C-alpha positions in Angstrom: -34.8 -37.3 9.0 -32.6 -37.2 5.5 -29.5 -39.7 6.7 -28.3 -41.1 3.2 -24.3 -40.7 3.3 -23.3 -38.7 0.2 -19.8 -39.9 -1.2 -17.5 -36.7 -2.4 -13.7 -36.6 -2.9 -12.7 -33.7 -1.2 -14.6 -31.6 1.5 -13.7 -28.0 2.9 -15.5 -26.4 5.8 -15.8 -22.5 5.8 -16.3 -20.4 2.6 -13.2 -17.9 3.6 -10.3 -17.2 1.5 -8.6 -20.8 2.7 -11.1 -22.6 1.3 -11.5 -20.4 -1.8 -7.6 -20.6 -2.2 -7.1 -24.8 -1.7 -10.5 -25.2 -3.6 -8.8 -23.1 -7.1 -5.5 -24.8 -5.9 -7.0 -28.2 -6.4 -9.8 -27.5 -9.9 -6.4 -26.8 -11.8 -4.3 -29.6 -10.3 -7.0 -32.5 -9.5 -9.9 -30.9 -11.7 -11.5 -34.7 -11.7 -12.1 -34.4 -8.5 -15.2 -33.9 -6.6 -15.4 -30.8 -4.1 -18.2 -29.9 -1.4 -18.4 -26.9 0.7 -20.2 -26.2 3.5 -20.4 -22.5 5.0 -23.0 -21.6 7.7 -23.2 -18.4 6.8 -25.4 -17.4 3.6 -22.9 -16.0 1.8 -18.8 -16.2 0.7 -16.2 -14.7 2.9 -18.6 -13.0 5.3 -16.3 -13.7 8.9 -12.8 -13.4 8.6 -12.0 -12.8 5.3 -14.3 -9.9 5.3 -13.2 -7.0 3.8 -14.4 -5.4 7.1 -13.1 -7.8 9.5 -9.4 -7.4 8.3 -6.9 -4.6 7.6 -6.3 -6.1 3.9 -2.9 -5.2 4.2 -1.1 -7.3 1.6 1.1 -8.8 4.6 4.8 -8.1 2.9 6.3 -7.2 6.1 7.1 -3.8 4.1 6.2 -2.0 7.4 4.8 -4.3 9.8 7.8 -3.4 12.4 6.8 -6.6 14.9 8.1 -8.8 12.0 11.7 -7.0 12.4 12.9 -7.7 15.9 16.0 -6.5 17.7 18.2 -8.9 19.1 19.5 -8.5 23.1 23.3 -7.4 20.6 21.2 -4.9 18.8 21.1 -6.2 15.4 17.7 -6.8 13.7 16.8 -10.1 12.9 14.9 -9.8 9.7 14.4 -13.2 9.2 11.3 -13.5 9.8 10.1 -10.6 7.4 12.1 -12.4 4.3 10.0 -15.4 4.7 6.5 -13.8 5.1 7.6 -11.4 2.2 8.2 -14.5 0.3 5.4 -16.4 0.8 3.0 -13.3 -0.2 4.9 -13.4 -3.3 3.8 -17.1 -4.1 -0.1 -15.6 -3.5 0.4 -12.6 -5.9 1.7 -14.9 -8.5 -1.0 -17.4 -7.8 -4.1 -14.5 -8.2 -2.0 -13.6 -11.5 -2.2 -16.7 -13.2 -5.8 -17.3 -12.4 -6.3 -13.5 -14.0 -4.1 -14.3 -17.0 -6.1 -17.6 -17.3 -9.4 -15.6 -17.5 -10.5 -17.8 -14.5 -11.1 -14.5 -12.5 -11.1 -11.0 -13.7 -10.6 -7.4 -13.2 -8.1 -7.6 -10.4 -8.7 -3.6 -9.3 -11.6 -4.9 -7.4 -9.8 -6.8 -5.2 -6.0 -5.4 -5.4 -4.8 -1.9 -5.4 -0.9 -0.3 -5.3 -0.7 1.4 -1.9 2.8 2.8 -0.5 3.6 0.9 2.9 4.9 3.0 5.8 6.6 2.7 9.1 6.4 5.4 11.5 8.5 5.9 14.9 9.1 8.7 17.6 11.3 8.9 20.1 15.0 8.8 19.3 15.3 5.3 20.6 12.9 4.0 18.0 14.2 6.0 15.5 17.7 4.4 15.8 16.1 1.2 15.7 14.3 2.3 12.6 17.3 3.3 10.9 18.9 -0.3 11.2 15.7 -2.3 9.9 16.1 0.0 6.9 20.1 -1.0 6.5 19.0 -4.6 7.0 16.5 -4.4 4.5 17.2 -1.8 1.8 19.9 -3.8 0.1 17.4 -6.7 0.0 15.5 -7.3 -3.6 12.6 -8.6 -2.2 12.6 -4.8 -0.5 14.1 -2.7 -2.9 12.8 0.9 -3.4 12.8 1.5 0.4 13.3 4.7 1.8 14.1 6.2 5.0 13.5 9.8 6.2 13.5 11.7 9.4 13.1 15.1 7.2 10.3 17.3 7.7 9.5 18.2 4.8 9.5 14.7 3.0 7.8 13.3 5.8 5.1 15.6 4.9 5.0 14.7 1.4 4.8 11.4 2.5 1.7 11.8 5.3 0.6 15.5 5.4 -2.4 14.4 7.8 -0.2 13.3 10.0 2.0 16.1 10.0 -0.5 18.8 10.2 -0.9 20.3 13.5 2.3 18.6 15.0 5.3 19.6 17.0 8.0 19.7 14.4 10.6 19.5 17.1 9.8 16.1 18.3 11.9 13.5 16.9 10.0 11.5 13.7 11.2 9.0 11.3 9.7 7.0 8.8 10.6 4.4 5.6 8.4 3.9 2.3 7.8 1.9 0.5 6.2 1.9 -3.6 5.2 -1.7 -4.0 2.8 -2.1 -1.4 -0.5 -3.0 -1.8 -4.3 -3.2 -0.4 -6.0 -6.7 -0.7 -9.9 -6.9 -0.2 -10.0 -10.2 0.5 -13.5 -10.3 1.1 -13.8 -9.8 -2.9 -11.1 -12.1 -4.2 -12.8 -14.3 -1.3 -16.4 -13.9 -3.6 -14.2 -14.2 -6.8 -13.1 -17.2 -6.2 -16.0 -19.0 -5.3 -18.2 -17.4 -8.5 -14.7 -19.3 -10.3 -15.4 -22.8 -8.5 -19.0 -22.9 -8.7 -18.4 -22.3 -12.4 -15.8 -25.7 -12.3 -19.2 -27.6 -10.6 -18.2 -27.3 -7.2 -20.6 -27.7 -4.9 -21.3 -24.7 -2.8 -23.7 -25.1 0.2 -24.6 -21.9 2.5 -26.6 -21.8 5.3 -24.9 -25.4 6.1 -23.8 -25.6 9.5 -21.0 -28.9 10.5 -22.2 -30.4 13.7 -20.0 -33.4 13.7 -17.0 -35.1 11.9 -16.5 -38.8 12.9 -13.7 -41.6 11.2 -15.7 -44.5 9.0 -14.5 -47.9 8.8 -13.0 -47.4 5.0 -11.1 -44.4 6.4 -12.9 -41.4 5.0 -14.5 -39.0 7.1 -17.6 -38.5 7.8 -19.7 -34.9 8.2 -22.4 -34.3 9.6 -24.1 -31.1 8.6 -27.7 -29.1 9.7 -29.3 -27.8 6.6 -30.6 -24.3 7.8 -32.7 -24.0 5.0 -35.0 -27.1 5.4 -33.9 -28.1 8.8 -32.6 -31.7 8.1 -29.2 -33.2 9.3 -27.5 -34.8 5.9 -24.2 -36.6 6.3 -21.3 -36.1 3.5 -18.3 -38.2 3.3 -15.0 -37.9 1.6 -11.4 -39.3 1.8 -10.2 -35.8 2.5 -11.3 -32.8 4.7 -10.0 -29.0 5.0 -11.2 -27.1 8.3 -10.5 -23.2 7.0 -13.8 -22.1 9.2 -11.4 -19.3 10.6 -12.2 -19.0 14.5 -14.4 -22.3 14.6 -12.0 -24.1 12.6 -10.3 -25.4 16.7 -14.2 -26.2 18.0 -14.6 -28.2 14.3 -11.4 -29.8 14.4 -11.9 -31.3 18.3 -14.4 -33.4 16.9 -12.5 -35.4 15.0 -11.1 -36.8 17.6 -7.4 -37.0 16.1 -4.3 -36.8 18.7 -3.0 -33.8 16.4 -5.8 -31.8 17.9 -5.0 -32.8 21.5 -3.2 -29.9 23.9 -4.2 -27.1 21.8 -6.4 -24.4 23.3 -7.9 -20.9 21.4 -7.6 -17.1 23.0 -10.5 -15.0 20.9 -9.4 -11.2 20.4 -12.1 -8.7 18.9 -11.2 -5.4 17.5 -12.3 -2.2 16.7 -11.8 0.4 14.0 -12.0 3.9 13.5 -13.6 5.1 10.1 -13.7 8.3 8.4 -16.9 9.7 7.4 -15.0 12.8 6.0 -14.3 12.3 2.5 -11.9 15.2 2.4 -9.6 13.8 5.2 -9.7 10.9 3.5 -8.5 12.4 0.4 -5.9 13.7 2.2 -3.9 10.7 3.2 -2.9 7.8 0.8 -0.5 4.8 2.6 -0.6 2.3 5.0 1.0 3.8 7.9 1.9 1.2 10.8 3.6 2.4 14.4 5.3 0.7 16.8 2.9 -2.0 19.1 2.6 -0.8 22.7 3.9 -3.1 25.6 1.8 -5.9 26.2 -0.1 -5.4 23.1 0.0 -8.7 21.2 1.2 -8.0 17.3 -2.0 -8.1 15.7 -2.4 -4.5 18.1 -0.3 -2.8 16.1 -1.1 0.6 15.4 -1.9 1.4 11.7 -3.8 4.5 9.8 -4.7 2.6 6.3 -5.8 3.7 3.0 -8.5 1.2 2.0 -10.7 0.8 -1.6 -13.7 -0.7 -0.7 -16.4 -1.0 -2.9 -14.2 0.4 -5.4 -14.3 3.3 -3.1 -11.1 4.9 -0.7 -11.6 5.1 2.6 -9.7 5.3 5.8 -9.6 3.4 9.2 -7.6 3.6 11.9 -7.0 0.7 14.5 -7.4 -1.4 15.6 -8.1 -1.2 19.2 -8.4 -4.7 20.8 -11.7 -6.2 22.8 -12.2 -9.5 24.8 -15.1 -11.4 23.7 -15.5 -15.2 24.3 -17.1 -15.7 20.6 -15.3 -17.3 18.3 -16.5 -15.3 15.2 -18.6 -12.5 14.9 -21.0 -14.6 14.1 -20.4 -17.2 17.3 -22.1 -18.3 20.2 -20.9 -17.1 24.1 -20.1 -19.9 24.8 -17.5 -20.9 22.3 -14.6 -20.1 24.9 -16.0 -22.3 26.8 -16.6 -25.0 25.2 -13.5 -25.1 23.2 -11.8 -25.8 27.2 -11.8 -30.0 27.2 -9.5 -32.4 29.8 -6.7 -32.9 27.3 -6.2 -28.8 26.8 -7.4 -27.4 30.4 -3.6 -27.1 31.8 -2.5 -26.0 28.5 -5.2 -22.8 28.8 -4.1 -22.5 32.5 -0.9 -22.0 32.1 -1.3 -19.7 29.1 -3.4 -17.6 31.5 -0.6 -17.7 33.6 1.9 -16.2 31.7 0.0 -13.7 29.9 -0.7 -11.4 32.7 0.3 -8.5 30.6 -1.7 -9.4 27.0 -4.6 -10.0 29.8 -4.3 -6.3 31.7 -4.0 -5.2 28.3 -7.1 -6.8 26.7 -8.8 -5.3 30.0 -7.7 -1.6 29.4 -8.7 -1.8 25.4 -12.2 -3.0 26.3 -12.4 -0.2 28.9 -12.0 2.8 26.7 -14.1 5.4 25.9 -14.6 6.5 22.4 -12.9 9.6 23.7 -10.0 7.8 24.9 -9.8 6.0 21.2 -9.7 9.4 20.0 -6.5 10.5 21.9 -4.9 7.4 20.5 -5.6 8.6 17.2 -4.2 11.9 17.4 -0.8 10.9 18.3 -1.6 9.7 14.8 -3.2 12.4 13.7 -3.2 15.0 15.9 -5.8 17.5 14.7 -8.4 14.3 14.4 -12.2 15.6 15.0 -14.6 13.0 16.7 -17.4 13.9 14.2 -15.1 13.1 11.4 -14.8 9.3 12.3 -17.0 6.6 13.6 -17.0 3.0 14.8 -16.4 -0.6 13.0 -16.5 -4.1 14.9 -13.8 -6.2 13.1 -13.4 -9.8 12.9 -12.8 -12.4 16.0 -9.3 -13.8 15.7 -8.5 -16.9 18.0 -4.8 -16.8 19.0 -3.2 -20.5 19.1 -2.3 -21.6 22.8 -0.2 -24.7 23.0 2.5 -26.9 24.5 5.9 -26.0 22.6 9.8 -25.7 23.6 9.2 -22.6 25.1 7.0 -23.9 27.6 3.3 -25.4 28.3 0.3 -22.9 27.3 2.9 -21.1 24.8 0.9 -18.2 23.2 1.0 -18.6 19.2 0.8 -15.2 16.7 0.9 -16.9 13.5 -1.0 -19.0 11.5 -0.8 -22.8 11.4 -1.9 -26.1 9.9 -2.4 -29.3 12.0 -3.5 -32.0 10.3 -3.6 -36.2 10.8 -0.3 -38.2 10.5 -2.0 -39.9 7.0 -2.7 -36.9 5.4 -6.8 -37.8 5.5 -7.9 -34.2 7.4 -6.7 -30.9 7.9 -7.6 -27.2 9.7 -6.3 -24.0 9.7 -6.0 -22.2 12.9 -4.2 -18.9 14.2 -4.5 -14.9 12.7 -2.0 -12.7 11.1 -0.7 -12.4 8.8 -3.3 -15.3 7.4 -5.0 -14.1 4.3 -2.2 -12.8 2.9 -0.2 -15.9 2.6 -2.8 -18.5 1.9 -1.2 -19.6 -1.6 1.6 -21.0 1.1 -0.8 -22.1 3.7 -2.7 -24.2 1.3 0.5 -25.6 -1.2 1.5 -26.5 2.9 -1.5 -28.6 2.9 -0.9 -30.3 -0.4 2.6 -30.7 0.6 1.4 -32.8 3.8 -2.2 -34.4 2.6 -1.3 -35.4 -0.5 2.7 -36.2 -0.6 1.4 -39.2 -3.4 0.6 -37.2 -5.7 2.8 -33.8 -5.3 6.0 -35.1 -8.0 2.5 -35.5 -10.6 1.5 -31.6 -9.7 4.9 -30.0 -9.4 4.9 -29.0 -12.9 1.6 -27.4 -13.1 2.1 -25.9 -9.5 5.3 -24.1 -11.0 3.5 -23.0 -14.4 1.0 -21.4 -11.9 3.4 -20.2 -9.0 6.8 -19.6 -10.7 8.9 -19.8 -7.8 7.4 -22.6 -5.8 10.5 -23.9 -4.0 13.1 -21.4 -4.9 14.0 -18.6 -2.7 13.9 -15.5 -4.4 15.9 -13.4 -2.0 18.5 -15.7 -3.8 17.1 -15.1 -7.0 17.1 -11.4 -7.6 16.6 -12.0 -11.6 13.9 -14.4 -11.3 12.7 -11.8 -8.5 12.3 -8.9 -10.6 11.3 -11.1 -13.9 8.0 -12.4 -11.6 7.4 -9.0 -10.2 7.6 -7.0 -13.2 5.0 -9.5 -14.7 2.7 -9.5 -11.7 2.5 -5.4 -11.5 1.6 -5.8 -15.1 -1.3 -8.2 -14.7 -2.6 -6.9 -11.7 -2.7 -3.7 -12.8 -0.2 -2.1 -10.2 2.3 0.2 -12.0 2.5 3.7 -11.3 0.1 4.4 -14.6 -2.7 2.4 -12.9 -2.8 3.9 -9.8 -4.1 7.1 -11.0 -7.3 6.3 -11.4 -8.2 5.7 -7.6 -5.7 8.4 -6.6 
């Protein structure tokens, strides 16, 4: 049994897209810092970041209707959509910098251009979509958005969805061609290959068992080496917990005051995947509908063209499910183990408040395959059961905490929890997650390294030109950045022809 404490500057827990992004930023900003990564699984990007475990939408709020809510006076609040779009632009700028600097190559292996479409049915929903279109289409970030109720136009946009449909039913859509499909699993693996080439020590099959504060203010991380069976102790001045659903239980081990009164509620997902290449070829877009009443925002139904292993795929979902595990590879005791005396009331309050969500999840768990096919047929009227298989998607853990809205409020975003002194930070939550990884990791740097930010700022701006600037208020800068990114990442029309 080894108990020698090995010191380093930074420890990253979890080899997903968040740790990959933070590690890559730090290697550019402080190349001399020593970084160690600990991952329980045998490879990078195998859990929440894996391409089969998330929707791969470059979440830019181009088509996701839950980011534009209707206010009581009937107007549309687009502030969240603008915020998320600006955040996604930061990710694209950083990826573009990495490609231009030859730190990662072959961007087509992780990002592809793909139209983003919002689809609604019924007069009331069409009215909402019209108002949303009007509120967004003059915004520089959403330029090029089109709205149509015209049957011929809709057949051109999504023939598969229109085939066999009752053309008398009211239906409308918006389409924007600057959307993307992102393979976050491939991106994560590329970033870890880059980090290893920069002498970052990446330890797979290493499970974190405990985290304690030491007398000199460092953090000691107790790690189980699953290959040798040994227990190792590693210490660092800064620790980042980016372990997907497992971040909450690991954060609780730190005992920091900020980790109290926070709970987690796991939601699992299933997708239908098309196994018929002829059907796959008939669709080329991400099409998002409206969430059903009581459904969590992450359960918005969508029909997605995806590029996985350089092959075009077609997925529909997600169907929510319930599992007490916090990770796909987790334990059935994860949920019960996360309930502590300090968050018990928070969890109970959420249970009482979220009856509609609980009812929705129970209904989803009980869905038969045929019922799932019926939901798919609301999108593709002619869908045949034999053309579709079921794939289990990733586990998501929604954050539950006490807020101004009351005790036990379910949070649907992504959030950083950090110690007051900035020595440790954890990322909790789900969507839009991976798409906004660069924004979230910049937030971690600002919170945890305030003493370095002034010195780092010129380099950050070199990597991410719109850092600290609103692109909405600087349309010329946006246009310049947008054109440059499209060229670097191969997102212009001509590049698209390779795959379509």
